[in-house]
TORMARLO-564101 format. One record per residue (C-alpha): residue in three letters; x, y, z. Coordinates in nm, 4 decimals. Layout:
 residuo       px       py       pz
     ALA        X        Y        Z
...
***
This chain:
 residuo       px       py       pz
     MET  -1.0640   4.4106  22.0373
     SER  -0.9723   4.3819  21.6739
     GLU  -0.7973   4.6816  21.5220
     LYS  -1.0470   4.6517  21.2395
     MET  -1.3260   4.7897  21.4622
     LEU  -1.4052   5.1172  21.6430
     LYS  -1.3437   5.3359  21.3372
     PHE  -1.6555   5.5508  21.3762
     VAL  -1.4534   5.8604  21.4733
     ASN  -1.2404   5.8570  21.1573
     ILE  -1.4888   5.7069  20.9093
     GLY  -1.8275   5.8699  20.8488
     GLN  -2.1672   5.7143  20.7969
     GLN  -2.2302   5.6080  20.4388
     ASN  -2.5220   5.4309  20.2731
     PRO  -2.4976   5.2663  19.9328
     PRO  -2.5517   5.5399  19.6726
     LYS  -2.9034   5.5925  19.5421
     ARG  -2.9734   5.5821  19.1744
     ASP  -3.0272   5.9236  19.0191
     THR  -3.3808   6.0491  19.0906
     ASP  -3.4773   6.1065  18.7264
     ASN  -3.3449   5.7644  18.6364
     ARG  -3.5137   5.5699  18.9155
     LYS  -3.8548   5.7288  18.8453
     GLU  -3.8493   5.5586  18.5057
     ASP  -3.8718   5.2017  18.6391
     PHE  -3.9624   4.9887  18.9400
     ASN  -3.6099   4.8637  19.0129
     GLU  -3.4632   4.9009  19.3619
     ILE  -3.3297   5.2524  19.4155
     TYR  -3.0099   5.1699  19.6062
     LYS  -2.6992   5.0567  19.4245
     GLU  -2.5065   4.7652  19.5669
     PHE  -2.2489   4.8187  19.8401
     ILE  -1.9086   4.7281  19.7054
     HIS  -1.7157   4.4849  19.9226
     GLY  -1.4730   4.7429  20.0596
     LYS  -1.7435   4.9906  20.1578
     ALA  -1.9461   4.7235  20.3377
     GLN  -1.6367   4.6273  20.5373
     GLU  -1.5617   4.9918  20.6052
     GLN  -1.9103   5.0658  20.7368
     SER  -1.9068   4.7503  20.9488
     SER  -1.5776   4.8599  21.1029
     ARG  -1.7517   5.1690  21.2458
     CYS  -1.9420   4.9530  21.4984
     SER  -1.8372   5.0464  21.8527
     GLN  -1.8906   4.6884  21.9810
     CYS  -2.0601   4.8400  22.2851
     GLY  -2.1241   4.6364  22.5993
     VAL  -2.5021   4.6754  22.5746
     PRO  -2.5807   4.6725  22.1999
     PHE  -2.8971   4.8828  22.1720
     CYS  -2.9197   4.7938  21.8029
     GLN  -2.9763   4.4315  21.9048
     VAL  -3.2091   4.5239  22.1914
     HIS  -3.4343   4.7209  21.9555
     CYS  -3.4425   4.4500  21.6879
     PRO  -3.7589   4.2374  21.7257
     LEU  -3.5541   3.9309  21.6265
     SER  -3.2642   4.0169  21.8612
     ASN  -3.0264   3.9747  21.5680
     ASN  -2.6606   3.9435  21.6663
     ILE  -2.5804   4.2670  21.4852
     PRO  -2.2434   4.3609  21.6458
     ASP  -2.1112   4.0097  21.5857
     TRP  -2.1961   3.9923  21.2164
     LEU  -2.0713   4.3481  21.1666
     LYS  -1.7379   4.2435  21.3168
     LEU  -1.7214   3.9366  21.0913
     THR  -1.8006   4.1519  20.7868
     ALA  -1.5307   4.4024  20.8801
     GLU  -1.2829   4.1138  20.8959
     GLY  -1.3913   3.9804  20.5555
     ARG  -1.5441   3.6638  20.7040
     LEU  -1.8611   3.6959  20.4988
     GLU  -1.9841   3.3361  20.5037
     GLU  -1.9629   3.3328  20.8830
     ALA  -2.1386   3.6702  20.8922
     TYR  -2.4219   3.5327  20.6785
     ASN  -2.4557   3.2154  20.8867
     LEU  -2.4880   3.4252  21.1995
     ALA  -2.7400   3.6630  21.0417
     GLN  -2.9634   3.3811  20.9170
     SER  -2.9499   3.1954  21.2482
     THR  -3.1972   3.4444  21.3989
     ASN  -3.3701   3.5701  21.0856
     ASN  -3.5438   3.3603  20.8185
     MET  -3.5313   3.6419  20.5626
     PRO  -3.2315   3.8706  20.6263
     GLU  -3.2242   3.9750  20.2593
     VAL  -3.5844   4.1003  20.2968
     CYS  -3.5346   4.2754  20.6308
     GLY  -3.2182   4.4439  20.5030
     ARG  -3.4299   4.6028  20.2311
     ILE  -3.7606   4.6926  20.3937
     CYS  -3.7167   4.7156  20.7721
     PRO  -3.7543   5.0722  20.9028
     GLN  -3.3995   5.0661  21.0400
     ASP  -3.4224   5.4357  21.1197
     ARG  -3.6851   5.3456  21.3841
     LEU  -3.5268   5.0189  21.5017
     CYS  -3.1599   4.9125  21.4988
     GLU  -3.0008   5.2153  21.3313
     GLY  -3.2162   5.4636  21.5208
     ASN  -3.0869   5.3194  21.8470
     CYS  -2.7212   5.2774  21.7471
     VAL  -2.4970   5.4083  22.0252
     ILE  -2.2681   5.6001  21.7900
     GLU  -2.5739   5.7580  21.6272
     GLN  -2.6762   5.8872  21.9700
     SER  -2.3237   6.0182  22.0245
     GLY  -2.3420   6.2277  21.7093
     HIS  -2.1144   6.0243  21.4803
     GLY  -2.3882   5.8882  21.2548
     THR  -2.5287   5.5365  21.2710
     VAL  -2.3680   5.2287  21.1231
     THR  -2.5757   5.1521  20.8124
     ILE  -2.6849   4.8147  20.9499
     GLY  -2.9615   4.7438  20.6995
     SER  -2.7371   4.7960  20.4001
     VAL  -2.4723   4.5646  20.5446
     GLU  -2.7361   4.2989  20.6185
     LYS  -2.8554   4.3197  20.2574
     PHE  -2.4950   4.3044  20.1331
     ILE  -2.3888   3.9951  20.3265
     THR  -2.7079   3.8065  20.2365
     ASP  -2.6994   3.8910  19.8646
     ASN  -2.3322   3.7939  19.8694
     ALA  -2.4288   3.4593  20.0280
     TRP  -2.6853   3.3891  19.7551
     ALA  -2.4317   3.4821  19.4856
     ASN  -2.1742   3.2440  19.6321
     GLY  -2.4120   2.9505  19.6819
     TRP  -2.3943   2.9580  20.0612
     VAL  -2.7735   2.9575  20.1017
     LYS  -2.8822   2.5940  20.1035
     PRO  -3.2233   2.4216  20.1127
     ILE  -3.3342   2.2537  20.4349
     LYS  -3.2017   1.9011  20.4800
     ILE  -3.3606   1.6811  20.7451
     GLU  -3.2256   1.3552  20.8816
     LYS  -3.5627   1.1985  20.9600
     GLU  -3.9106   1.3075  20.8579
     LEU  -4.1679   1.2934  21.1371
     ASN  -4.5095   1.1415  21.0881
     GLN  -4.6823   1.4633  21.1939
     SER  -4.7953   1.7435  20.9674
     ILE  -4.8735   2.1117  21.0110
     GLY  -5.1108   2.3101  20.7939
     ILE  -5.0221   2.6787  20.7676
     ILE  -5.2878   2.9196  20.6404
     GLY  -5.1150   3.2171  20.4807
     SER  -4.7810   3.2385  20.3023
     GLY  -4.6693   3.5782  20.4279
     PRO  -4.3612   3.6294  20.6481
     ALA  -4.5137   3.4776  20.9651
     GLY  -4.6332   3.1655  20.7848
     LEU  -4.3092   3.1195  20.5918
     ALA  -4.0893   3.1669  20.8990
     CYS  -4.2931   2.9120  21.0938
     ALA  -4.2889   2.6685  20.7997
     GLU  -3.9105   2.6830  20.7749
     GLN  -3.8504   2.6409  21.1466
     LEU  -4.0821   2.3412  21.1725
     ARG  -3.9510   2.1786  20.8553
     LYS  -3.6005   2.1942  21.0026
     LYS  -3.7334   1.9837  21.2897
     GLY  -3.8630   1.7204  21.0453
     TYR  -4.2353   1.7983  21.0277
     LYS  -4.4376   1.7684  20.7084
     ILE  -4.5525   2.1160  20.6118
     THR  -4.8306   2.2331  20.3822
     VAL  -4.8806   2.6072  20.3296
     TYR  -5.2218   2.7167  20.2028
     ASP  -5.2758   3.0523  20.0332
     ARG  -5.5701   3.2012  19.8467
     TYR  -5.3513   3.3823  19.5955
     ASP  -5.1781   3.2367  19.2914
     ARG  -4.8283   3.3041  19.4273
     ALA  -4.6748   3.2469  19.7673
     GLY  -4.5317   3.5404  19.9610
     GLY  -4.8408   3.7346  20.0648
     LEU  -4.7649   4.0999  20.1341
     LEU  -4.4037   4.0529  20.0186
     ILE  -4.5237   3.9732  19.6653
     TYR  -4.8430   4.1733  19.6224
     GLY  -4.8193   4.4564  19.8763
     ILE  -4.4620   4.5877  19.8590
     PRO  -4.3457   4.7519  19.5348
     ASN  -4.0409   4.6348  19.3423
     PHE  -3.8455   4.9534  19.4083
     LYS  -3.8274   4.8464  19.7745
     LEU  -3.8238   4.4693  19.7312
     GLU  -3.7651   4.3132  19.3915
     LYS  -3.9833   4.0078  19.3505
     GLU  -3.7036   3.7683  19.2548
     VAL  -3.5684   3.8183  19.6088
     VAL  -3.8912   3.6684  19.7464
     GLU  -3.9305   3.4097  19.4707
     ARG  -3.5857   3.2592  19.5294
     ARG  -3.6657   3.2289  19.9014
     ILE  -3.9945   3.0488  19.8205
     LYS  -3.8093   2.8146  19.5832
     LEU  -3.5581   2.7389  19.8586
     LEU  -3.8432   2.6378  20.0912
     LYS  -3.9986   2.4199  19.8200
     ASP  -3.6605   2.2552  19.7583
     GLY  -3.6490   2.1843  20.1314
     GLY  -3.9694   1.9816  20.1126
     ILE  -4.2343   2.2372  20.2080
     ASN  -4.5558   2.1981  20.0060
     PHE  -4.7613   2.4932  19.8842
     LYS  -5.1299   2.4771  19.7898
     LEU  -5.2147   2.8005  19.6106
     ASN  -5.5496   2.9388  19.4959
     PHE  -5.6865   2.7656  19.8065
     GLU  -5.9516   2.9428  20.0134
     VAL  -6.0194   2.8131  20.3626
     GLY  -6.3939   2.8072  20.4096
     LYS  -6.4497   2.7432  20.0400
     ASP  -6.2085   2.4680  19.9348
     ALA  -6.2023   2.3248  20.2867
     THR  -6.3297   2.4419  20.6232
     LEU  -6.0965   2.5017  20.9146
     ASP  -6.2438   2.1951  21.0842
     GLU  -6.1623   1.9807  20.7804
     LEU  -5.8015   2.1036  20.7821
     LYS  -5.7766   2.0251  21.1539
     LYS  -5.8643   1.6634  21.0799
     GLU  -5.6006   1.6479  20.8066
     HIS  -5.3118   1.7915  21.0110
     SER  -5.1574   1.7434  21.3546
     ALA  -5.1685   2.1224  21.4107
     ILE  -5.2840   2.4336  21.2270
     LEU  -5.1364   2.7840  21.2137
     ILE  -5.3482   3.0805  21.1073
     ALA  -5.1147   3.3476  20.9640
     THR  -5.3406   3.5295  20.7203
     GLY  -5.2348   3.8851  20.7964
     VAL  -5.4850   4.1719  20.7878
     TYR  -5.6040   4.3054  20.4526
     LYS  -5.9463   4.4637  20.5072
     PRO  -5.8998   4.8371  20.4340
     ARG  -6.0189   5.0981  20.6800
     GLU  -6.2754   5.3282  20.5276
     ILE  -6.3328   5.7047  20.5245
     ASP  -6.6887   5.7776  20.6290
     ILE  -6.7434   6.1085  20.4532
     LYS  -6.9802   6.2374  20.1866
     GLY  -6.8922   6.1172  19.8363
     SER  -6.7166   5.7975  19.9477
     ASP  -6.9267   5.5994  19.6999
     LEU  -6.7966   5.7877  19.3960
     GLY  -6.5904   5.6050  19.1342
     ASN  -6.2092   5.6182  19.1156
     ILE  -6.1659   5.5957  19.4944
     PHE  -5.9621   5.2851  19.5744
     PRO  -5.8056   5.1121  19.8757
     ALA  -5.4261   5.1134  19.8807
     MET  -5.3831   4.7364  19.8561
     GLU  -5.5985   4.7155  19.5435
     PHE  -5.3812   4.9790  19.3764
     LEU  -5.0530   4.8169  19.4852
     THR  -5.1611   4.4614  19.4023
     THR  -5.2631   4.5695  19.0524
     SER  -4.9266   4.7363  18.9965
     ASN  -4.7314   4.4391  19.1348
     LYS  -4.9250   4.1894  18.9227
     LYS  -4.8509   4.4002  18.6155
     GLY  -4.4829   4.4025  18.7118
     LEU  -4.4901   4.0244  18.7452
     GLY  -4.6104   3.9967  18.3862
     ASP  -4.9768   3.9247  18.4527
     LYS  -5.2507   4.0618  18.2309
     VAL  -5.4467   4.2928  18.4612
     GLU  -5.7651   4.4293  18.3076
     ASN  -5.8059   4.7222  18.5474
     PHE  -5.4545   4.8369  18.4655
     GLU  -5.4857   4.7893  18.0903
     ASN  -5.8132   4.9848  18.0721
     GLY  -5.6655   5.2683  18.2801
     THR  -5.8856   5.2267  18.5887
     LEU  -5.5986   5.1539  18.8281
     ASN  -5.3248   5.3157  18.6209
     ALA  -5.2085   5.6581  18.7409
     LYS  -5.0656   5.7638  18.4034
     ASP  -5.1473   6.1310  18.3255
     LYS  -5.3749   6.1565  18.6309
     ASN  -5.3820   6.3862  18.9305
     VAL  -5.3432   6.1429  19.2198
     VAL  -5.4319   6.2066  19.5833
     VAL  -5.3176   5.9556  19.8461
     ILE  -5.4705   5.9834  20.1933
     GLY  -5.2569   5.8542  20.4811
     GLY  -4.9105   5.8836  20.6300
     GLY  -4.7756   5.5330  20.6834
     ASP  -4.5337   5.3214  20.4821
     THR  -4.8174   5.1875  20.2636
     ALA  -4.9064   5.5441  20.1680
     MET  -4.5426   5.6004  20.0701
     ASP  -4.5564   5.2869  19.8543
     CYS  -4.8660   5.4262  19.6818
     VAL  -4.7303   5.7741  19.6077
     ARG  -4.4012   5.6383  19.4766
     THR  -4.5831   5.3818  19.2612
     ALA  -4.7992   5.6592  19.1136
     VAL  -4.4849   5.8575  19.0262
     ARG  -4.3470   5.5579  18.8352
     GLN  -4.6746   5.5124  18.6539
     LYS  -4.6233   5.8656  18.5149
     ALA  -4.8937   6.0432  18.7107
     LYS  -4.9513   6.4065  18.6200
     SER  -4.9247   6.5049  18.9865
     VAL  -4.9068   6.3158  19.3178
     LYS  -5.0223   6.4647  19.6469
     CYS  -5.0181   6.2999  19.9882
     LEU  -5.2706   6.4313  20.2420
     TYR  -5.1778   6.3737  20.6040
     ARG  -5.3640   6.5138  20.9016
     ARG  -5.0566   6.5641  21.1193
     ASP  -4.7201   6.7250  21.0457
     LYS  -4.4022   6.5629  20.9171
     GLU  -4.2573   6.5079  21.2646
     ASN  -4.5653   6.3100  21.3721
     MET  -4.5873   6.0925  21.0632
     PRO  -4.5937   5.7163  21.1401
     GLY  -4.4061   5.6077  20.8272
     SER  -4.0310   5.5754  20.7840
     ALA  -3.8582   5.9142  20.7538
     ARG  -3.6322   5.7546  20.4941
     GLU  -3.9303   5.6655  20.2751
     VAL  -4.0770   6.0150  20.3085
     ALA  -3.7438   6.1606  20.1969
     ASN  -3.7340   5.9254  19.8967
     ALA  -4.0868   6.0301  19.7997
     GLU  -4.0022   6.4005  19.8287
     GLU  -3.6954   6.3511  19.6087
     GLU  -3.9167   6.1874  19.3472
     GLY  -4.1542   6.4838  19.3279
     VAL  -4.4374   6.3889  19.5636
     GLU  -4.6098   6.6901  19.7186
     PHE  -4.6918   6.6430  20.0865
     VAL  -4.9892   6.8402  20.2104
     TRP  -4.9340   6.8385  20.5849
     LEU  -5.2015   6.9088  20.8481
     SER  -5.4779   6.8317  20.5998
     GLY  -5.7674   6.5871  20.6055
     PRO  -6.0467   6.5066  20.3591
     LYS  -6.3932   6.6452  20.4404
     GLU  -6.5807   6.5455  20.1259
     PHE  -6.5279   6.3830  19.7871
     ILE  -6.6870   6.5849  19.5081
     GLY  -6.7952   6.4660  19.1638
     LYS  -7.0858   6.3359  18.9554
     ASN  -7.0099   5.9686  18.8977
     LYS  -6.6345   5.9756  18.9582
     VAL  -6.4341   6.1776  19.2056
     GLU  -6.3256   6.5138  19.0612
     LYS  -6.2215   6.7093  19.3703
     VAL  -6.1390   6.6557  19.7352
     LEU  -6.2701   6.9118  19.9828
     VAL  -5.9938   6.9392  20.2416
     ASN  -5.9930   7.0654  20.5998
     LYS  -5.6831   7.2327  20.7356
     MET  -5.5794   7.0900  21.0725
     ARG  -5.3792   7.1958  21.3765
     LEU  -5.2277   6.9790  21.6463
     GLY  -5.3655   6.9693  21.9989
     GLY  -5.2773   6.7628  22.3053
     PRO  -5.1551   6.4020  22.2909
     ASP  -5.3929   6.1134  22.2121
     ASP  -5.3930   5.7698  22.3793
     GLY  -5.0877   5.6719  22.1752
     GLY  -4.8915   5.9810  22.2767
     ARG  -4.9111   6.1573  21.9406
     LYS  -5.0649   6.5037  21.9122
     LYS  -5.4335   6.5013  21.8169
     PRO  -5.5275   6.6650  21.4867
     ILE  -5.8017   6.9257  21.5297
     ILE  -6.0013   7.0753  21.2417
     ASP  -5.9584   7.4467  21.1782
     GLU  -6.3209   7.5423  21.1226
     GLY  -6.3870   7.7360  20.8016
     SER  -6.0495   7.6419  20.6516
     GLU  -6.1799   7.4204  20.3694
     TYR  -6.0260   7.4272  20.0243
     GLU  -6.0470   7.2049  19.7167
     ILE  -5.7898   6.9860  19.5419
     GLU  -5.8595   6.8614  19.1907
     THR  -5.8060   6.4899  19.1422
     ASP  -5.8696   6.2060  18.8996
     ILE  -5.8039   5.9214  19.1433
     VAL  -5.7994   5.8917  19.5239
     ILE  -5.6125   5.6139  19.7054
     LYS  -5.7084   5.5452  20.0660
     SER  -5.4213   5.4306  20.2867
     LEU  -5.5623   5.4461  20.6384
     GLY  -5.4520   5.1086  20.7662
     PHE  -5.5940   4.7577  20.7715
     ASP  -5.8323   4.5531  20.9840
     PRO  -5.8836   4.1751  21.0026
     GLU  -6.1419   4.0019  20.7905
     ASP  -6.4223   3.8137  20.9667
     LEU  -6.2294   3.4874  20.9963
     PRO  -6.4904   3.2874  21.1939
     LYS  -6.7329   3.3504  20.9086
     LEU  -6.4715   3.3197  20.6333
     PHE  -6.3358   2.9901  20.7692
     ASP  -6.6808   2.8536  20.8565
     GLU  -6.5674   2.8178  21.2177
     LYS  -6.8010   3.0145  21.4441
     ASP  -6.6268   2.8905  21.7613
     LEU  -6.2964   3.0641  21.6750
     GLN  -6.2641   3.3468  21.9281
     VAL  -6.1635   3.6946  21.8169
     SER  -6.1056   4.0225  21.9985
     LYS  -6.3277   4.3296  21.9735
     TRP  -6.0970   4.4434  21.6910
     GLY  -6.1441   4.1166  21.4998
     THR  -5.7914   3.9897  21.5646
     ILE  -5.7622   3.6286  21.6786
     LYS  -5.7439   3.5698  22.0525
     ILE  -5.4546   3.3514  22.1642
     ASP  -5.2921   3.2331  22.4833
     PHE  -4.9875   3.4596  22.4758
     ASP  -4.7703   3.1959  22.6432
     THR  -4.8429   2.9257  22.3845
     MET  -4.9892   3.1276  22.0914
     GLU  -5.2698   2.8677  22.0764
     THR  -5.6250   2.9826  22.0040
     ASN  -5.9283   2.8605  22.1966
     LEU  -5.9425   2.5714  21.9470
     LYS  -5.7121   2.2882  22.0527
     GLY  -5.4212   2.2447  21.8125
     VAL  -5.4973   2.5682  21.6242
     PHE  -5.2407   2.8478  21.6621
     ALA  -5.2234   3.2028  21.5265
     ALA  -4.9352   3.4436  21.4634
     GLY  -4.8408   3.7659  21.2898
     ASP  -5.0673   4.0558  21.2001
     ILE  -5.3851   3.8512  21.2471
     VAL  -5.3003   3.8547  21.6191
     ARG  -5.1147   4.1832  21.6740
     GLY  -5.2831   4.3943  21.4026
     ALA  -5.1060   4.5535  21.1057
     SER  -4.7368   4.5671  21.1891
     LEU  -4.3887   4.5194  21.0475
     VAL  -4.2531   4.2251  20.8495
     VAL  -3.9798   4.1748  21.1074
     TRP  -4.2400   4.1300  21.3831
     ALA  -4.4243   3.8759  21.1678
     ILE  -4.1017   3.6756  21.1276
     LYS  -4.0471   3.6910  21.5038
     ASP  -4.4018   3.5650  21.5669
     GLY  -4.3571   3.2868  21.3111
     ARG  -4.0415   3.1654  21.4836
     ASP  -4.2028   3.1821  21.8283
     VAL  -4.5174   2.9941  21.7281
     ALA  -4.3033   2.7226  21.5673
     GLU  -4.1519   2.6532  21.9094
     SER  -4.4973   2.6273  22.0662
     ILE  -4.6274   2.3935  21.7965
     ASP  -4.3186   2.1742  21.8286
     LYS  -4.3644   2.1568  22.2063
     LEU  -4.7266   2.0425  22.1668
     LEU  -4.6508   1.7817  21.9010
     LYS  -4.3437   1.6529  22.0843
     SER  -4.5649   1.6015  22.3890
     LYS  -4.8121   1.4048  22.1745
     ARG  -4.5326   1.1819  22.0440
     GLU  -4.4157   1.1117  22.3983
     GLN  -4.7702   1.0244  22.5075
     ASP  -4.8105   0.7891  22.2110
     LEU  -4.4867   0.6125  22.3070
     LYS  -4.6083   0.5636  22.6634
     VAL  -4.9366   0.4156  22.5403
     ALA  -4.7501   0.1855  22.3006
***
């Protein structure tokens, strides 16, 4: 064992420093300062190199975390990057937005022993940004292009991961997306202060330089049906994600100034990208000088409250029906929001929206926690007669996402979906009931993490390759 490792007893846990709270509230730049080289090596040296690395076990991608920590500690940064990217198509993204406190870092052996976790995410971000800076990240180069093509519907993390893996094998790839930029949720759903857009844009450019084609502003079902795309390509992947917002069925839901989270975040991100956005310019989806109420407790809700702070809201409140300990979002993101002045109203749920044409108040029920629900979390129960009012100018609903009606949207009534609207697949092959049509990511598993979408994209690429390789072999036999 290298003397450079096993330093967790003498060296404490340390994240890159955050920018000052007052300073970071003034812009949408990422809040963490860069790790300096020495500190990244120092933190990496704290890894215990345990026999059963629980950090790796609890990573959806099974990243070789102890190995690239060891390489970083020894200053072998190019090797560390090459190892990190061998299992992860977007390590610079995962290092920024993965909920490490629930995954790798939360299961670090030295964290469990009381010494404080190795700051794995920060090191992952460091080695990847260092690789980009040094020109170690190269476009895909293929020796021989195959005469088979794959059409990928959706340019989010699942679609992009699959596109890269299949392009490496020599397939012709076309990615279709209904938006004007590739990246999906990474571009329009996640704010800059967590993931600056140039990080995503340089990854997209890398894929384009590697020969992957993108057709943007393309709506399947409108510009071409799914059946028409099937005839054009050797295989199809559906990786659209889930974007239909869940609704709150209470009195007053039809009042103005009540918006779904993704509409609010997309507007803000488009403005940050330099687009002219009418609903921002006219103040409709601009939180400036407004009392903002966000309903929900996940990571998207945290994105909304922190965006509202940066838009200079008068006040920002987050209503959540459970307590802090039972919140589904990252504890790290909740802490960041609290530092930035967000007021969390725990054990509270909306009963009614009040106003004439636009929402003016939210009538709120106080809640208490009962026994566990089907998911194991304590059920919120209304305290009868506990209602009180909160004044508001704008309400943002962040209650999760459901799939759109893809059989109708794609003009393909035979595409089978589950009772939840997610696409049914054979879980061994990831193929739908339509021959040659596969599905991966949130459109199969429901709203989930970016890292799971990347995992699904990599897995489905293997299944598609297996099918098309079999077709090539059959064609050779016939010839």
